N, C-alpha and C positions, 0 to 999 in steps of 0.2 A: 482321236478317231476310235469309235467303239468297234467291237468285233463284227457287228452287222454291216457297218459301213466298209470295213476292210473286205468282207466277203463280197459285197456288192462291187467294190473296186476290182477285185480279182476277176469277177465275171466279165467286166468291161475290158480287161486287158487282152491284147492279142496273144495268140499262142506263141510259144518260143520260136517256131519256125525250123527250117532245115538246119542240121548241124553242118559246120564248115571246118575245113582243115585250117588250122592256125598258121600264121605266117612262118613261124620257125619250123613247123612240121613240113610245110610246103617247100621251104628252102632246103632242108635236110633231105627230104625225099627226092627232090629234084636232083641234088648232087649225087645221091646214091643211084638214081635211075640213069643219069647221064653216064656214070661209070659203067653201068651194065650195058648201055647201048653202044659204048665205044670200046669195050673190052670183052673178051670171053670171060664169062663168070666162072671162077674156080669153084670147086666143091664147097669150100668154106670161104665165101667172099669176105674181103676186107672192107671195113668201114671205120672211119675215124671216130664218129660220134653216132651212137644209135639214136634214131628219132625219139625225142622225149626223154633222154637220159642225161641230165646234169651238165649241159654245156655252159661254160662260164663266158658267155659271149654277150655282145650288145643286145642281141635279140634274146627272147626268153628261152632258157633251157628248161627251166626248172619245172615244167608241167608236162603231163604225159601225152601219149599218142591218142588222145581222145577228143571228143567233140562236146560242145556245151549241151547239157540236158538240164535246163533250169526249171525248177519247180515254181508254181504260182506264188508260193510263199516268198521265195527268194526275189521274184520280180516285184512283188509288193514292197519288200524291204528296200529295193533299189529306188522305187518311186518315193517312198517315205523318207529314207535316210540320205540318199545321195545328193539330191538337190542340184545335180548337173555338174558338180565339180568339187575338188578337194576342199575349197574354202568353206563350203557349206556342210561337208560330211561330218557326221558325228558317230561315235561308237556308243551304243546304249549300255547302260549299267549292267544289264544281264549278260551281255557279251563279255564285258571286262571281267565280271565275276567268274564266268565259265572258263575263260582263258587262264585265269589265275588258279582255278581248281585243277584244270588239266595240267598246268605247270607243276603244281604241287605233287600230283600223282607221278608225273614224269621224273621229277627230281628224286623221288623216293625209290626208284628202281635201281638195281645194281648195274654197274657198267660192265660191258662185255670186253674181256681182254682180246686185243686184235694185234696180230703180227704183220709186219710189212709184206711177208710172202703169202698172205692170205687174200681172199676175195670177198667183197661185199655182195651178197646175193639178194636181189629184189625181184619179186614176182608180182605182176599186175594184170589187170584185164580192162580193156577199153575198146575203142573203135577207131578206124581211120577211114576218112571219106576220100574216094578217088573221083567220084562224080555223083550227081544227084541220085543216080540209080545204082551206085556201087559203093556201099558202105560196109566195110568188113569188120567183123568182130575178132579182136586179137587177144591172145593171152601171151604175155611177154615175160621171159625170165632173163635177167642180166647178171653177169659176173664181172665186176670191175676190180682191178688190182688195188689193194689198200694204198700202196705207195704211188700208184699211177704210172709206174715204170714198165709194167709188163702188159702184154696183150690180154684182153678179156674176151668175153663171149656174150653174144646176144642171141637168144633162142626165141623165135616168134612162132607161135602156133596159131594159125588162122582157123578159127572155129566156124566162121561163116564167110564164105567167099567163093570165087570161081575155082575150078580145078586147074591144075598146071597145064599150060600150053606152051610148046616150044616157041621161042622167039618173042614171047610176051615180055615187054619191058617191066611189067609188074609181077614177074614170076616169083620174086622173093616174098610176095604177099599173096600167093595162091593158096588154096586150101591145103592144110597140112602143116608140117613143122619144118622150119628153115633156120639154119645156124649161120651166124655172121661173126667174123672175127672183129673185135673192138681194138683198134690200134691205140697205143698211148697218144694222148693229145694234150698239149699245154692249156688248151681252152676248156678242159673238163675239170670240174672241181673234184679233187681226190678226197678220200676219207681222211687222210692225214691233214689236208688243208682245212676240212671242216673241224677237225680236232683242235686246230690252232686258232679258231675264231674266239673272240672274247665271250665270256659267259655272263658278264654284267649286261643287263638288258639295255641300258642306255648306250653303252659303248658298242654293243652289237648292233643296235638300231642305227647308230651313226655310220657304222661300217656298211650296213646294208644300203642305206640311203646313198652313200658315196659310190658303192659298186653298181647301183642301178640308176645313177644320174642320167637323165635324158631318155630313159626307157618308159614305156607305158603311157597311158593317157594322163596319169597323175603320178607323182612320186610315191604316194601312198599305195596305189594299186600295184605299182612296180615292186615295192618293198614286200607287200603281202604275197605277190606272185612268187618272188624269190624265196621267201620263207616257206611257202607251200612246197616248193621243189626240194628243199632241204629236209623236210620232215621225215621221209622214209629212212634215210641214212642216219639222221639224228636220233632215231629211236635206239640206236646202239650207243649213244652218248648222252646219258641222262642230264648232265649239267647243261649242255648245249640245247638239248631238247626243251628243257624247262625255260631256258633263256629266250628261245625263239618264241614261245607262247607269251612270255612276259613282254617281249618286245612288240609282238602283235597287239597286245592289249593297249599299247601306247599309240597305235595307229588309228586314226578316225576312219569310220565307214564300215565297221563290222557290226553285224546284227545276228541274232540267234534265230535258227530255224528249228522249231520244237520237234518236228517229225521229219527228219531228212533221210534220204536213201543214197547209198553209194551206187556206182554204176551197175553192180550185180543185183541191186535191190535189197541189200542188207539195210535194215533200219537202224537209226541212231539219232543223236542230236547234232545239229549242224551249226556252223558259223559261216555266214554268207558275206561276200564282199565283191566289189566291182573289179573286174579285170578288163583288159583291152577287148576281149571277145564277148563280154557280157558279165553275168554274175557267176561267181564260183562258190561252191559250197563244200567246205571241209566237213567230213562226217566222223563222229566219234561214238564209240560204244556207250550207251547210256549208263551202264553200270560201272564198267572199268575205266571209262574215259580214254581208252586206247584209240589211237588214230586208225581209221579204217579206209582212208583214201578220200575220194571226193565223188560228187555227182557225175563227174566226167570220167573218173578212173578209180577202180577198186584196188586197194592195196591188199594183196593176198598173203605176202610173207616177206620178212626181212631177216637176214641172218648173216653169219660169217662162215665161210667154208674154206677148205684147204686147196681145192683145185677148181679151175673153171670147168663147168659142166656138172659139178657135184651138187647134189641137193641135200639140204639139211636133214638130219635124222630127227624123228619125232620126239 
């Protein structure tokens, strides 16, 4: 299919439509809201798992509090490459080459020394849909204990949303900044557990397939979804980071998006694949090949700090 035919196809395709809250976001949000409705909310509410942060459960953790914002290019890739199921999915040579180049860059970085008493700091920006007319823009910072044995912190700043109203069950997502305590949870993947994963791509992929068995529309989409969820923390672990990209190169269904944008509009080169909620696009800086997040959520910062609530120094 030549470029003119692709462009014509793009014009015939329907627009992506309204973003929706993913199943795991809905479940986590429902649990949190039910606690708020049945208990008096303390100044620093306790939650076991922050919506969108690294739950190691049957449902998806690993993707952020955002909604699908799929580009026409990614939709075309779905039509051309997916074929309706994993049996027909292929990964084009350009995507494999790009994944291996990203892996080489990741492997060349220096590892960050991390102590058990420290916290992994991740800052992102995305959206959460509460109704067709209520879609809120959130900037989230989370501090999770390296060893998973201590409480962490989730700080949500609602950039676009309604003002605080007394008695509102969604008050934790009203405009402004809200802190929530992250209680230790055995269903959350800790940094130390990530550190213990195999760095041989074949062994890692076997582990990921085993961990995601029965999830997602296909085992390939479930594996890529989980890899995507590990990428922010893995930036602190060069060998694992590289292994994740090399493992992804072995999974069919990935294609290149030449001009992709993360949620905040930063441009880069993208890798697109099918997830349960549509197409997902990972976005990378075109020059450095650093991971920037996705079309659904922008990754703004990843670091290690000594205290929950502390922000990294420049």
